Biopython code that builds the backbone (N, CA, C, O; Angstrom):
import numpy as np
from Bio.PDB.StructureBuilder import StructureBuilder

atoms = [
    (1, "MET", "N", (3.139, 14.985, -19.367)),
    (1, "MET", "CA", (4.030, 14.965, -18.196)),
    (1, "MET", "C", (3.185, 14.963, -16.921)),
    (1, "MET", "O", (3.353, 14.095, -16.065)),
    (2, "LEU", "N", (2.285, 15.927, -16.797)),
    (2, "LEU", "CA", (1.440, 15.971, -15.595)),
    (2, "LEU", "C", (0.562, 14.741, -15.517)),
    (2, "LEU", "O", (0.316, 14.202, -14.438)),
    (3, "LYS", "N", (0.085, 14.297, -16.688)),
    (3, "LYS", "CA", (-0.810, 13.143, -16.657)),
    (3, "LYS", "C", (-0.062, 11.937, -16.086)),
    (3, "LYS", "O", (-0.609, 11.184, -15.281)),
    (4, "ASN", "N", (1.184, 11.761, -16.506)),
    (4, "ASN", "CA", (1.978, 10.635, -16.004)),
    (4, "ASN", "C", (2.129, 10.764, -14.489)),
    (4, "ASN", "O", (2.014, 9.776, -13.763)),
    (5, "GLY", "N", (2.385, 11.980, -14.018)),
    (5, "GLY", "CA", (2.521, 12.213, -12.572)),
    (5, "GLY", "C", (1.231, 11.828, -11.844)),
    (5, "GLY", "O", (1.261, 11.231, -10.768)),
    (6, "CYS", "N", (0.093, 12.187, -12.461)),
    (6, "CYS", "CA", (-1.183, 11.867, -11.834)),
    (6, "CYS", "C", (-1.342, 10.328, -11.757)),
    (6, "CYS", "O", (-1.780, 9.787, -10.742)),
    (7, "SER", "N", (-0.982, 9.657, -12.837)),
    (7, "SER", "CA", (-1.125, 8.197, -12.835)),
    (7, "SER", "C", (-0.268, 7.572, -11.739)),
    (7, "SER", "O", (-0.674, 6.610, -11.087)),
    (8, "VAL", "N", (0.911, 8.128, -11.550)),
    (8, "VAL", "CA", (1.813, 7.558, -10.551)),
    (8, "VAL", "C", (1.320, 7.895, -9.143)),
    (8, "VAL", "O", (1.275, 7.020, -8.278)),
    (9, "HIS", "N", (0.950, 9.157, -8.906)),
    (9, "HIS", "CA", (0.558, 9.552, -7.562)),
    (9, "HIS", "C", (-0.825, 9.021, -7.200)),
    (9, "HIS", "O", (-1.084, 8.619, -6.065)),
    (10, "TYR", "N", (-1.697, 9.031, -8.195)),
    (10, "TYR", "CA", (-3.069, 8.577, -7.913)),
    (10, "TYR", "C", (-3.339, 7.266, -8.649)),
    (10, "TYR", "O", (-3.736, 7.262, -9.814)),
    (11, "ARG", "N", (-3.117, 6.157, -7.949)),
    (11, "ARG", "CA", (-3.348, 4.871, -8.621)),
    (11, "ARG", "C", (-4.819, 4.527, -8.595)),
    (11, "ARG", "O", (-5.280, 3.725, -9.408)),
    (12, "SER", "N", (-5.565, 5.115, -7.678)),
    (12, "SER", "CA", (-6.991, 4.850, -7.583)),
    (12, "SER", "C", (-7.696, 5.425, -8.829)),
    (12, "SER", "O", (-7.362, 6.527, -9.265)),
    (13, "LYS", "N", (-8.639, 4.710, -9.388)),
    (13, "LYS", "CA", (-9.326, 5.194, -10.579)),
    (13, "LYS", "C", (-10.058, 6.470, -10.313)),
    (13, "LYS", "O", (-10.036, 7.371, -11.153)),
    (14, "ILE", "N", (-10.709, 6.591, -9.177)),
    (14, "ILE", "CA", (-11.491, 7.797, -8.882)),
    (14, "ILE", "C", (-10.566, 8.997, -8.804)),
    (14, "ILE", "O", (-10.826, 10.022, -9.434)),
    (15, "PHE", "N", (-9.482, 8.882, -8.035)),
    (15, "PHE", "CA", (-8.564, 10.013, -7.884)),
    (15, "PHE", "C", (-7.924, 10.369, -9.203)),
    (15, "PHE", "O", (-7.709, 11.541, -9.512)),
    (16, "ARG", "N", (-7.612, 9.306, -10.004)),
    (16, "ARG", "CA", (-7.004, 9.569, -11.310)),
    (16, "ARG", "C", (-7.953, 10.328, -12.210)),
    (16, "ARG", "O", (-7.550, 11.203, -12.976)),
    (17, "LEU", "N", (-9.225, 9.974, -12.101)),
    (17, "LEU", "CA", (-10.242, 10.630, -12.910)),
    (17, "LEU", "C", (-10.316, 12.101, -12.542)),
    (17, "LEU", "O", (-10.361, 12.965, -13.417)),
    (18, "GLN", "N", (-10.329, 12.386, -11.241)),
    (18, "GLN", "CA", (-10.383, 13.778, -10.768)),
    (18, "GLN", "C", (-9.133, 14.537, -11.235)),
    (18, "GLN", "O", (-9.208, 15.696, -11.644)),
    (19, "CYS", "N", (-8.011, 13.867, -11.165)),
    (19, "CYS", "CA", (-6.751, 14.522, -11.601)),
    (19, "CYS", "C", (-6.841, 14.873, -13.095)),
    (19, "CYS", "O", (-6.449, 15.970, -13.492)),
    (20, "GLU", "N", (-7.332, 13.987, -13.893)),
    (20, "GLU", "CA", (-7.450, 14.236, -15.316)),
    (20, "GLU", "C", (-8.402, 15.419, -15.572)),
    (20, "GLU", "O", (-8.169, 16.237, -16.463)),
    (21, "ILE", "N", (-9.462, 15.489, -14.782)),
    (21, "ILE", "CA", (-10.423, 16.598, -14.938)),
    (21, "ILE", "C", (-9.748, 17.916, -14.597)),
    (21, "ILE", "O", (-9.933, 18.916, -15.291)),
    (22, "ILE", "N", (-8.964, 17.916, -13.527)),
    (22, "ILE", "CA", (-8.261, 19.155, -13.108)),
    (22, "ILE", "C", (-7.310, 19.586, -14.229)),
    (22, "ILE", "O", (-7.238, 20.767, -14.569)),
    (23, "ILE", "N", (-6.586, 18.627, -14.796)),
    (23, "ILE", "CA", (-5.627, 18.951, -15.872)),
    (23, "ILE", "C", (-6.392, 19.500, -17.070)),
    (23, "ILE", "O", (-5.953, 20.466, -17.693)),
    (24, "ALA", "N", (-7.538, 18.892, -17.401)),
    (24, "ALA", "CA", (-8.324, 19.349, -18.527)),
    (24, "ALA", "C", (-8.754, 20.799, -18.289)),
    (24, "ALA", "O", (-8.768, 21.602, -19.222)),
    (25, "VAL", "N", (-9.098, 21.128, -17.066)),
    (25, "VAL", "CA", (-9.546, 22.502, -16.770)),
    (25, "VAL", "C", (-8.342, 23.468, -16.871)),
    (25, "VAL", "O", (-8.465, 24.564, -17.418)),
    (26, "LEU", "N", (-7.174, 23.040, -16.332)),
    (26, "LEU", "CA", (-6.021, 23.922, -16.363)),
    (26, "LEU", "C", (-5.545, 24.179, -17.778)),
    (26, "LEU", "O", (-5.093, 25.279, -18.096)),
    (27, "PHE", "N", (-5.646, 23.148, -18.648)),
    (27, "PHE", "CA", (-5.191, 23.332, -20.017)),
    (27, "PHE", "C", (-6.374, 23.540, -20.983)),
    (27, "PHE", "O", (-6.308, 23.189, -22.161)),
    (28, "LYS", "N", (-7.447, 24.118, -20.445)),
    (28, "LYS", "CA", (-8.652, 24.327, -21.278)),
    (28, "LYS", "C", (-8.349, 25.423, -22.299)),
    (28, "LYS", "O", (-9.211, 25.770, -23.106)),
]
sb = StructureBuilder()
sb.init_structure("model")
sb.init_model(0)
sb.init_chain("A")
sb.init_seg("    ")
for serial, (resi, resn, name, xyz) in enumerate(atoms, 1):
    if name == "N":
        sb.init_residue(resn, " ", resi, " ")
    sb.init_atom(name, np.array(xyz, "f"), 0.0, 1.0, " ", f" {name:<3s}", serial, name[0])
structure = sb.get_structure()
């Protein structure tokens, strides 16, 4: 769910990568 939101909000590859990293840390 959050990943989809990141993809929508952050279309830039760099921002999307950062968003995925943040999610990975939150759900570590």
